[in-house]
N, C-alpha and C positions, 0 to 999 in steps of 0.2 A: 170350150177352149181347145184350140188346135194344138196337137203335140207331134213331136217327131221322136225317133229312136236313134240315139248314138250308141255304137257298139264297138267292142274290141274283144279279141280272143287270142289265146295263146295255148299251144300244146307242147308238151315236153316229154321225152322218152323216159325220164327218171334216171335213177342211179343203178338199177338192178336188172334192166332189160336191154336187149339188143335191138328191139323193134318197137316202133310206136304203132299200136293197134287202135288208137283213137282217131277220130275224124270229126271235122266240124265245117260249117259254112254259114256265113251271114249273107242272105240274098236280099239286099236292101230294097230292090224294086218290087219284090213280092212281100215285103215286110215279114220275112220268114227267117228263123234262126234255128240251127240244128247242131246237136252234139251227140256223138255215138261212141261207144266203147266196145270194140270187137273182142271176140273170144274164139279159141279154136287152135288146133295144132298147126305147125309150120307157119305159113304167113296168112292162113285163112282168116284169122281175126282181123287183120288189116284189110283184106278183101271185103269182109262182111261190113265193117263200119263205113268204108268208102262207098260201097254199093248202096248201102242204106241211105246215106246222105244224098248221093246222086239221084236215087230213085224218088225220094220224097220231093226233092227240088224239081225233077222232071214232071212229076204228077201235078204239082201245084202250078208250075209256070208254063207247061206245055199241054199236057193231056187235058187238064181241067178247063183249058181255054178254048178247046175246039167246040164248034157249034153243036155237034151231036153228042157231046159228053153227057154221061149220066152217072150217078153214084151207084155202083153195083155191089159194094161190100156192105154187110149189115151194120146198122148203127141203132141206138135207142131212138124211139119215136120222138123224144123230147128234144133232140138235137136240132139246132138251127143250121143254116147253110155253112157258116164257117167251121162249126164243129164237125159236120159231115165231111167237109173238104179235108180237114186235117186227119180225121180218123181214116178216111179212105186212102189218103196218101200214105199213111203208115202201113195200112194193111196191104196196099199194092207193093210197097217196098218189101214187106215180109214175103210176099209171093215170089218176087224176083229173087230174093236170097234163097228161098227154099228150092226153087227150080235150079239155080246155079249150083247149089250144094249137091244136087243129084247128078248134074252134068259132069262135074270135075271131081275126080277122086280125092285130090289134095284139099278140096273144100268141103268134104263130107263132115257133117257135124258142126259147121261153122255157125256162129250166131253173133248178135250184137244187141246191146241196150241202145235206147235212143231217147232223147228229150228234145222237144220242139216247142217253140213259141211263135205264134203268129199274131202280129199287131193288127187289130181290126177295130177301127172306129174308137169306141169308148172302152174297149175291153182288151184283155190279153187272153188269147185262146192257146191252151197248153196241152200237149200230148206227151205221154211217156209210156215206155215199156222197159221193165228191168229196174236196176238200182242206180242208174245215173239220176241226178237230181236237179230240181229247180227251186231256188230260194227267192224270196223277195225281201228287200231292205227298204222300209218306209218309216220315216220320222223316228229313226233310232231303234226300230224294232226289226229284228232279223227272224224271218219265218220260213220254215220248210213248207213248200207248197205241195210237192209230190210226196207220195209214200212208196217206199221201196217194195217192189214185187219180190219179196224174199220169202224163203221157207220159214224164217223166224216169224215174220208178220202173218203168214198164213196160219201157223200154229197158234199164234195169239188170237187171230180171228175165230179159229175153231174152238177156242177155249182149252187147248191142250197145254198151253203155257200161260200161267196166270200171275206169277210172282216176279219181282225184279231180280231175285236171286237166280231164277230159272233163265231169265233173259240174259243176265250177265254171264252165265255159264253155258250158254247154248254153243254147241260145238260145230254146227254146220253153217257158220257165218259166210262161207264161200258159195252158198247155194241160192240161186234165184229161181222163181217159179214161172217167169215169163221172159221171153226174149224173142227178137226177130230172127227168123230163119230156121228155127228148130222144127216147126210143123207148117203145114200148108195154111193154117189159120192162126191169127193172133188177135187178142182183144185189147186194143190200146185204151188207156185211161185218159179221158179228156176232161180238162178243168177250165172253167171260164171265170175270170175275176176282173173286176173293174180296175182301171188304171188311173193313176193320179200323177201330175207333174212332179218330178224329182223322185219317182220310184226308181229303184234299181232291181234288176233281175239277174240272178247268177245261174247259169247252166253249167254243170260240171260233172266230171266222171268221178268214180270212187277213189281214184288216185289222189284226189284232194281230201274228200270227206273221211276216208279211212284214217288219215294221218293228222288232220288239222281240225281242232274242235270248232264248233259253230261260233262260240263267243270270240274266238280269235279271228275268224273270217269276218265277223261283224265289225270288229275293231279296224280291220284293214279297210273295209268299205267306208267306215266312218271317217277315217283319216285320209283316204285317197279318192273320195267320190268324184272330185273334179278332174281326176286324171285316171281314166279307165285303164290305160296302158300300165301305169305304175301299180295300180291295184292288182291287175292280172299277173304282172311280174312278181309282186310280193307274195301272192298266193302260191304260185308255182315254186318260188324259192323256199317258202315255209314247208311245202310238201317234201321237197328234196332234203331240207335240213332235218326233217323228221324221219328220214330213211330213204325216201324216194323209191319205195319198193314197187311202184307201178307207174305206168304212163299217167300223166296228169294233164287234163284239158279243162280250161276255164273260159267262159264267155260271159262278158258283162254287158247288159243292156241298160241304158239310162233314158228314162222318159223325160223329155225336155219340152217345156212350154214353148211352142213355136210362135203363135199369135192368138189374140183373143178375137173370136168371131163376133162381128158386129151384130149379127142376127141371133146369137146364142143367148138364151135366157135361162139355161140350165145351171142351177146352183146346188142341186141335190148331190148327196154322197154318191159317187159313181159305183159304189158297191151295193146300192139298193137294186133289187131285182128289176130287170126290164124284160118285157115280153119278146121272145125270139121272132124276128121278122127278117126279110132279106136285107134290111138296113140297120138292124140292131139285134144284139143277142143278149140273153139273160146273163147277168153277172152274179156270181156266187158271193154271198156274204161270207165274211171271215169265219163265221161259226160253222159254215158248211165245208170249209176247206179241211181235207183230211190232215190230221196232225201227223207229222213225220215220225215214223217209228225209230227205234234205235238204229244206229249206223250198221247196216248189213251190206257187205260188199263181197265181190267174188275175187278171190286170189287166183290169178291166171296161171300160177305155177301148179295149181291143183284145181282147175276150173271144173265146176259142175253146174248143171242147170236142169230144171224140170219145167215142163210146160203145164200151165194150170188149166185143168178141165173146168169149164163153167159149172158143171154139175158135181164137181168133186166135193165130198163131205167128210171123207175120212183121210186116207193115206195119200201121199203124193210120192210117186216113184221117181227117183232122180234119174236123169239121163246124163251120162258121163260125157264131158267134152274133153278131148285130148289136150293136154297141156303143151305149150310151145316149148320145144327143145331148143336151147340156144344154138345148137349146131345147125338147126334147120332155119333159123331166122334169116 
């Protein structure tokens, strides 16, 4: 069955900030959708998020289309072409941010989270770095697809935090362990899942998820699914009514049945694994999707981030990111 993606996005500065450091773009012709949440002193967070979105778009729509293009950034051997493309685009954007942060003093230490979705044939290819999130709403079930690259989740993975009480009382909820721009290399997390008609995908920054519970977001989608603009407006309004302490950006994607292919005989569940080839990629079963950890976000009034070493087994040393002074916004 042929499908198309309808999309709508909205970004709001919130009630407690003078500057919107979020950025987003829906590139319909490339079937690519991006949301970023910048961080850093002065206006560098805004620079970081905008540069990340611009760079990912440029890589996918321009650089990757040149005849002599080749993937130069490292990716796991199991990745098919769409996964390699999105991973390389994110890594190339990270390189651009890192270079820019060294060139301009006011951009020193800037960084950004990013979430991306690329619609490709029978699957959705998703990439993320940081604690911005992607959710899926399907048949009344709201599921977090990405897992925050947070210090809390790192400690959980290392077995240093094991109880719900420790999770609830964790004091470093403003720390993430992966972001674009902090180092010359970043490891994006790529997820591939099968899509179905009438799926909804939500890309959002922590300005929403810090303040609005998942069940409330699910109710908004359930009641406004036919009107993406109304759903986005409702989500931003709820974040502001809950305090609006951060910028809030939401993007909704709706998978719409376009037409039934006369030659198609596929009736299998689209989340059954497919072998990766140039014309199809392996879709993950729901049991393989990382469950979302507890909401862990970065408060930009006291922003901190650490970059995760792939070989790290014990401690992670935080890298302090200057907070934005309202006088510098």
